[in-house]
C-alpha positions in Angstrom: -2.4 -2.0 -15.4 -5.9 -1.7 -13.8 -7.9 1.0 -15.5 -11.5 1.2 -14.3 -12.2 1.8 -10.6 -14.5 -1.1 -10.0 -11.9 -3.5 -11.6 -9.0 -1.8 -9.7 -10.9 -2.3 -6.6 -11.5 -5.8 -7.1 -8.0 -6.4 -7.8 -6.5 -4.3 -4.4 -9.3 -6.5 -2.6 -7.6 -9.7 -4.3 -4.2 -8.6 -3.6 -5.0 -8.1 0.3 -6.4 -11.5 0.4 -3.4 -13.0 -1.0 -1.3 -11.3 1.5 -3.5 -12.6 4.2 -3.3 -16.1 3.1 0.4 -15.6 2.7 0.6 -14.3 6.3 -1.4 -17.1 7.6 0.6 -19.6 5.9 3.9 -18.3 7.3 5.2 -16.6 4.1 6.0 -13.1 5.3 7.7 -11.9 2.5 5.0 -12.8 -0.1 2.7 -11.0 2.3 4.5 -8.0 2.4 4.7 -7.9 -1.6 1.1 -8.4 -1.8 0.5 -5.8 0.8 2.8 -3.2 -1.0 1.1 -4.0 -4.4 -2.5 -3.5 -3.1 -1.5 -0.3 -1.1 0.6 1.2 -4.1 -2.3 0.7 -6.6 -4.6 2.5 -4.0 -2.0 5.4 -4.0 -1.5 5.4 -7.7 -5.5 5.6 -8.4 -5.8 8.6 -6.0 -2.7 10.3 -7.4 -4.4 9.7 -11.0 -7.6 11.2 -10.0 -5.9 14.1 -8.5 -4.1 14.7 -11.8 -0.7 13.5 -10.6 -0.2 10.5 -12.5 3.5 9.0 -12.8 3.3 6.6 -15.4 5.6 3.3 -15.5 6.4 3.5 -11.8 6.1 0.6 -9.3 3.8 0.2 -6.4 7.1 0.6 -4.0 7.8 4.0 -5.8 4.2 5.4 -4.8 4.8 4.1 -1.0 8.1 6.0 -1.0 6.3 9.2 -2.2 3.6 8.8 0.4 6.0 8.1 3.2 7.5 11.4 2.9 4.4 13.7 1.8 4.0 16.0 4.6 0.6 16.8 3.1 -0.8 13.5 4.3 -1.7 12.7 7.9 0.9 10.9 10.0 -0.8 7.7 10.4 -0.8 7.5 6.6 2.8 8.4 6.3 3.7 5.9 9.1 1.7 3.1 7.5 3.5 3.8 3.8 6.7 3.8 5.9 6.5 0.4 7.6 5.5 -1.0 4.1 9.0 0.3 2.7 11.0 -0.7 5.6 13.8 -3.2 5.1 13.5 -6.4 6.8 16.5 -7.2 9.4 19.2 -10.2 8.8 16.4 -12.3 10.5 13.9 -11.6 7.9 11.8 -9.5 10.3 10.7 -5.8 10.5 12.9 -3.7 12.8 9.7 -2.3 14.4 6.6 -4.1 15.5 4.4 -3.3 12.5 1.4 -5.1 11.0 2.1 -4.8 7.2 -1.5 -5.9 6.3 -3.0 -3.7 8.6 -0.8 -0.6 7.3 -1.9 -1.5 3.7 -5.6 -1.5 4.9 -5.1 1.9 6.4 -3.4 3.1 3.0 -6.3 1.6 0.8 -9.0 2.7 2.9 -7.6 6.4 2.8 -6.8 6.6 -1.0 -9.7 5.1 -2.0 -12.3 7.1 0.4 -13.3 10.0 -1.9 -14.4 11.7 1.3 -10.9 12.2 2.9 -10.7 16.0 2.0 -9.0 15.4 -1.5 
């Protein structure tokens, strides 16, 4: 588990880079996993900074919580919803979504200390 903020940001950026490399290489599954992990870590850090830390929870769990948290802006909930959406039998999302862009929306929002929290 990542503990200091500088190290956390480095780990999140590394995970986003892995997602981008996987996506460019045609590995959509790995790209989604890495994007989810980065976004989930950002949400966990934000919750921890705001006194709502849930130990031993997965990045996916944090995304699920954010997707239905109506105190968050709609675009943030939507991005989280895309990252937890199940793929169809063709291994594609049922909507036109860019998981890397969605992960960046979440990372930017939750790591930005000026967004009103």
